C-alpha positions, 0 to 999 in steps of 0.5 A: 722098389719091385713095382718100380722096376717093371715098366722100364724092364718091360720097355727093355723088350722093345730095345732088345732082350739083349741078345736076341738080336735085331729083327732082333739085335742086329745091333752092331757098331760101326767099329770094325774095319771093312774087309777087302772083298777082293781078298776074302780068305773064305771062298765058300762057307755053308750055314745051317739054321739053329734054334736057341737051345734052351727056350727056342727064343730065336734062331740064327744061321751058324756056319756048318760044323760050328757050335753054340753054347748058352742061351736064355738065362733065368735068374733065381731071385732067392739066389740073387738076393732080390728080384731086380734081375729076375723080371726079364729074360737074359741071354748069354749066348756064344757061336764058336768055331771050335770048343776052345772058341778060337773064333767066337761071337758072344752076346753078354747078358744085360745086368741092372746095377745100382749106384748108391752114392746119392741114397742115405743108406749109401752115404752111410756106407751100408752098400759099398761097391760090389755089394748087393742091393735088391739083387743088383750089384752096387757100382757107381754109374760109369761110361760105356768105355769104363764098363767094358774095361772094368766089368764086361771084359773081365766077366767074359775072360777072367783068365785073360793075360797080357791085355793090351788096348789097341783102340778105345772109341766112343759111339755117340751116334749110337747113343743118340739113336738109342736116346731118340728111340726111347724118346719116341716110346716113352719120353717121360722116363728120362733115360740116357745112353752112352755107347763105346767099343774097345779093340784089344789083344790078349792071351788066353790058355796060351793063345793070342787073340784079337777082340772087339767088345762093344756095349751100351750103358743105359742110365735110368735117371730120376725114375731109377733113383740110381739104377743103370744097366748095360745093353747090347753087349757083345764081343767078336774074337779071332786069332790075332792075325785073322780078324778081317777074314772072319768079319763077313761070317760074323755079319752073316750070323748076326744078320740072320737072327729071327725072333720067335714071336710066340716066345716073345709074347710068352715072355711079355706075359711072364714079365707082367706076372713077375712084375705084378702088372696085369695084361688083360689076356694072352691075345693082348701080349701077342698083340704087343709082341707083334708091335715090338717086331714091327717096331724093330723092323721100322727102326733097327735099320738106322741103328744097324747102320751105326753099329756094325753092318755099315762096315760090313758090305750087305745085300738084299736077297729074295728068298725063293721059297717065302718071297720075302726080302732077306739081308745077307752078305755080299762078300761072296758072288753066289748065295744059295738057300734051302727050304729049311733056311740053310744058306751057302755062300760061294765064289765058285760059279760052277758049284751046285750044293744040290750035287754036293755029297757032303750036304745030302740035300737037293732043295737048294735054290739060288737067291737073287738080289732084290731088284731096285 
């Protein structure tokens, strides 16, 4: 059973080490209402680049003064009851405006589940729903909407009260793009996909929130013999009447994620060792890692269009330091960047961050829109 896990889990890196977004995941569904750029309630905001705190697996832009919690998670197979969750790194990571998470963006970990209904042991009642099989929670395969309602949301908000569903929406185009992508990589695996998003309101610690939670369910098909899991599961929440105001900020955070290629190569190497598969050398792992990044750059744009950023107005900018093309928000009229990668957006044409005593930096340069 252990060895059977390895190839699909290694391939899951191609799809996205669940948080680590799109250049790493910028996977966001077209499920958000487009903000009205004429009514932006945040005329100016500064972002600073921060590292994932546990293993420096990726970096991203975070609004100045905001907090991050969590990061890369490693599961102990002895504590989990089996090795299924321990081959690949998982991510449970949040970016929050304050300690209470009143405005929050959170990526939830990928989890492998086991549907025992078709196995002899399961049919004999030996593995009821909620039990553990080789480290995997036993649950029947479910569509993405059901997964978000029954598993993902309760995991993220165990104390939520007065939950009301505003909208439930399937994302067939997103699922089709995942399907096409896996067909391109390993057509013989026979994986299938379902994707959905929920919009809901609820009360937590006395405060009412509006949230969108989105996820993809991956069915491993015949190869997995009942195995399935979630991918790219994330949530966005704000106070109930502020969601539209914060959407450009969420988009900029997600757009800014950059994978640490050295970390990715090490993760591949570690997965190979944990999965008892031999990769000939560390150089081979690095080569595979580079291919993964290149593959993402070529294919993730299509998924992004169907998953979040189609609705978030965006623009391509030229970094004055690296000369590279960067994707950023166009919800503000002016964009500045410094040598460290910190970014400031503003609608004030007279504002110069180099003269802002609160920033104490003199290396900000205006980023120009890429010429078409």
